N, C-alpha and C positions, 0 to 999 in steps of 0.2 A: 468538492466534498459536499455530501448531502446535509440537509438540515437534521438536527437531532431527532432520533426516532424514539417515540414513547410506545412501548408495547401495550396492547389493549388489556384492560383489567379483567380479571376473573375468566380468562379464556385459556384453554390449553395451547401450547405452542403449535404452530402450523406443522412443524417437523421436529421430531425428537429421535436422535440416535442414542441408543442406550448400550454402552460397552460393546460396540459393533466391531467385529474382526473379520477380515477377508484374507485368505491365503491363496497363493498360486504355487503349488508345490512347496518348496522350502522358503519361498519368499512371502513375507508378511506385508501385504499392500496396505491394509488398514489395521491398526493395532489397538483394540479395546477402546475405541473412540466414542466419547459421549458429547453431545451437542444439542442445544435447543435453538431453533430458528423460529422467530415470532411471526404471527399472522400479519401480513401487509409489509413485511420487511424486505429490503433488498440486501441480501447477504452474499458476500464474496468469499470463496475458498481460494486462497492464494498460496502458491508454493512452487518449487522447481519441478521440472519434469520427473516423473517417477515417485512423487511424494505420496500418492494415493488419492488425490483430490477427485480425479475423474472416476476412479473406482467407487468412491463414496457416492458420487452423483448417480452412477449406473445402478448401485444397490437401491437407491431411493426410487429410481424409475422402474426397477424390477428386472433389469437386464443381467444383474449379478445377484447371487444369493449369499447372505452372510454365513460364515462358518460358526459364528457365535454372536450373541447379542440380539437386540430387537430394534425395529424401526417403527415409529408411530407417525401417523398423519392425522392431525386434528384430534389426538387422543386415542385413535384406533390403531391396533397392531395390524400392519399391512403385510406381514411376513408371508402369509398364504395367499395374498391377492395377486393374480397374474398381472403383467404389465398393462394390458389393454383395459383392465378394470380399475386401474388406479387413477384418481383424479389429478394426475400430473401429466405434463407434456414436456418433451425434450427437444431443444434445438441443437443440432449437431454442428461441430466445427466445419464439416464439409458441406453443410446445408442440406445435402441428400435430396435435392429436388429431382422430380421425375422429368427427364429430358423430353419425353414424348407428350407431356401434358402442358397445357397453357398455364399462365399465371393463375387464372381463376380455377383451373382444374387442380393445380397443386394445392391451393388453399382449401378447396372443397373436399380433398381426398378423404380426410379423416371423418368428415361429416357424412359422406356417402357410405363409408364403411359402417357407420352406425345407422344407416338407412333413415336418415332424417328426411322430412318432406322437402320436395324440390323448392317450394316457396321459401321455406326456412333457410335452406342452404344458400339460395341466391341472395337473400337478405343478409345473412351472416358474412358471405364472401364480400359483398359490397361494403359492409361496415368495416371489415378488417382491412380491405385495400384503402379505404378512406383513412383509417387509423394510421397506416404506415405511409400514406401519401403516394399511392400507386394507382390512383384512379386513371382510367383510360388505357391501362396496360394489360387489361384482362386477357386479351387474345395473343399476347406475345409468348414465345417459348423461352426457356431459361437461357439458351445461347444468344438470344437477342437482348439480353440485359447486361448491365454493368455489374461488377462485384457487389457494389453497395445495394443495387436493386435486388439482386438475388438474395442478399442477406435479409432484406425487408420482406421478400416473399416467404422465406423460411420462417421469419418471425410471425408473419400473419397466419401462416399455416399452424404454427405452434399455439397461437392464441385463439384460433377459430373455435376450438372445443371448450373454451372458457375453463381452462384448468385451474385447480385450486392453487397449484404450485407450478411455476414455469422454471424449467432447468435449462441453463445456458452453458454449453461446453465450448469454451474459447470462441464465442460467436463472432468476434471482431478480428480474429487473428489474420484473416486473409485480406483485410482492407489496408490501404495505404495510411500513413500516419495522420494526415489531415482529415481524411474521411472517418478514420477510426475515432478521432477526438470529437468530431461532430456527432457521430452516431452514439457515443457514450452519453452525451447530454440528451439526445432523443430518447434513449432507453430510460434515463432517469425520469423524464417528463411522462413517458408512456406508463411506467410503473406507478408513478404518483397518481396519474389519472385513473388507472384501472383499480388500484389498490390490491393487485394480485401479489402474492409472495413470489419474489424472484430469487433464485439461487444461481450465481454465476461462478464458473470455474475459470481461473486465469492465472498466468504466470507474470502478467504485466502489472507491476506495482502501481503505476500511475493510474491505470484503468480501475483497479480495485479501489484505490483511494478516492477516485472521482465518483464512481457510481454507487458505492455501497454505504449503507447505514453502519454496518459492522463488517469486520474482516476476521476470518479465521485463518491464521497462518499455519501451514502444515509442513512437516518435515518427517521423513521416514515413517509415514503412516499414522503420525500422531499430531494432535493440535498442540502447538507450542505457545500460542497466545491468541486470544479472542478479544476484540474490542473495537470501538469506533476508530476511524482512520487517524485522527490526531493523537489518540492514545498509543496506537501501534507505532507511529512515527516518533513521537516525542518521548514516550515512556516505554521503550523496549525492555523486555524482562531478561533478555539474554544476549550474549555476544552474537549468536547466530541470527536472531531476529534483527538486531541493530544493523548487522552487515548485509542482510538480505533485502531489507526494506529501505531503499534509498542509499545514498553514499554516507559513509561515516568514518571518522578517525577514531581508532581504538587505542587508547593510551594505557598500556599495561604497567602495573606497579604494585607496590606493597604499602599498605596503610601504615603511616608513621605517626599520625596524630589525629585525634578526634576532639571536637569542641562544639557541643550542642548541635549535632547534625552536620557540622562542617568537617569534611574528611580531607586530610592531606595525604598524598601518596608520593612515593619516590620511584622513578623508573630506573632501568638498568644503568642509565648514564648519570644518575644522581640528580636529575632535574626534579623539581618539586611542582606538584599540581594540586589545586584545591577544587573540590566540588561539594555538593550537598546531597546526602542520602535521604530517601524517604523515611518517615517515622516507622519504626519497627523493622527496618532493613539495614540498620547501621552495622557494618562489619567491624570485627574486633581488630585491634592493632596487630600487625604481622600478617593479616589476611591478604592474599593475592586478589586483586580486583582489576577491573578495567574501567576507565572513563570513556564513555561514548560521547563524542562531540561532532555534531553535524557540520559540514563545511561552511554553511551559511552563518553559523554562530561565530566564526572567526572574524576578527578585524584584521586587516592587512594594511600596513603603512610602510612606505619607503623610509629607510632609516640610514642616514649617513653615520649614525652611531653604532651601526651593526657591525662592529669590528671584532669584538670579543665573541667567540662562538657561544651561541645559545644564551646570551645575556646582554643587557644594556650596560654600557659603561657607567660607573658610579657618577652621579651628579648630572648625567645627560637627560635630555627630554626629547620626546618625539617631535618632529616638525609639525607646526600648526598648533601646538599646545602652549599654554601660558607659562610665563616664568613662575617658579614656586612663590607662593605667598600673594599672588595677584588674583583679582577676581574681575570678571566682566561685569558691567553695570546690570543690576537686576538679578544677579545670581547669588547663591548663598554659599557659605563656607562648607566644605565637606567634613563629615564626621571622621573620626579615626578609623572606624570600621570600613567606611566607604573608601578611604585612602588605601587601606590594606587590600581591599578587593581589587582596586586598580593596579596594585603592585604585583599581584599574583598572576600565574598563567600567562606569562609574557616571555617570549624567547625569539631568537633571531636565526635567520638562515638565508639561503640564496634561492632565487626562483629557478627551478629546474625545468619547468614546462608550463605552458599557458594554453588553455582551451577557451576560445571565444565562441560562445553559444548564442550571441545576439542579446538576449535579455540579461545574461550573466556571463562573467568571465571566471573560469576556474583556474586557480594557481596551485601548482605543486611546488612546495617549498622544502628544500633539503637542508637538514641541520648538519652540524659538523660531524656527527657520528654516523651519518647516512640515513637517519630516520627521515621519512617523507610525510608531510602533512598536506592535506588538500583543503583549500579555502575557496569559497564561492562568494563573489562580490557582484552586487547588482549594478548593471550599467545604467545608472539613472540619468546621465547626461550624455550628449553627443560630444565626442572629442576627435580632434584631427589625428591624434596618435595616442597609443595606450599609455597611461600614467606609470605603469609598472612593466618592465621589460625583462627578458631572459637574463639570468645571472645577476639581477639587481639584488643588493642586500635589503631584506625586509624584516619587519617586526610583526610577529603574529601574537594575538592575544584573544582570550575568550573569558567571559564572566563566569564565576564559579557556578551560578545556577544554570548554565548551559550544559554542564557535564552531567550525564546520567551515570550513576554508579552501578556497575554490573558485577555480580558475584558468580554468575553462571556463564 
């Protein structure tokens, strides 16, 4: 995740889309979309294939023409400006390198088209290759380079003309996972060093959350949420965003009680769950809502007491906890509200599946009615054998403030 971005004061946005629409026949690719992207910002357009994100990028580059709305660059309407006159450059997913040209020739291509002096071109090419760490490869052809090196050549070519805005269309999609992760951090460092506005299109959620100051999540040609990565992940505004960005457990239910922002719901099986709604968004009793709970928010414990379906036996306690009424030295007694919080959002089931991912283990826990929840547990210590196995009875719990209340 990037450091918090502070937009410059008293300056127009680097890019403004104002109620922009683009249709292809009967299909609306971009639907009355409005968005401001700030000067010096690394902005990510995130969404599934066909959501309109690449079409939006191509309209900014001038390769597509809006059917309605306007696009501004630095406060100027660029609707009538042809692509080659716009101070933007685009790096394509395929890299689009010229196979017959050398690395230096590819980087210099746009500068030669502008008839820049030879000395200036040579100086700019050398600076760009140094920037992307490809010094000494000037005479190689694209087929003599690795995928990561070709990606760097395409990036150097896109930056050689010093664009005001750099557009990146799935630029890392062809790289293997490890190289892609390394290149993400290189892009972040490069953008911070240059101060150029970057706009990246991606369907990779981890990539967007790693490189971007802000993310615009798109669906069906519309922006459904815009915000910094932590806000998109921790405070989704709808079931769709919660499900698309990362893993999530969606607990559907009806509001049965409200107490000072504390929302209690009942699901179809009669289980009760408690969460907290944001001020001004508290749903009325009887409203259908969903609690979104990320897998890592769950606590998972093996429980010999997990005999009654979906509930702890009366008077039992989880292994490793203290007997009621006892305190460890140096601890304080819990308040009544804290005790109530510990008692809610607890249910039992059996482990239906386990995914070991190295840093975390993911458990799918099936309840008695067939409901499956996913929990993620950090593997903080080395163990000879997993502490939780298939078919083990376990207790799941999550704190009320881990649940995001969703009405959409």
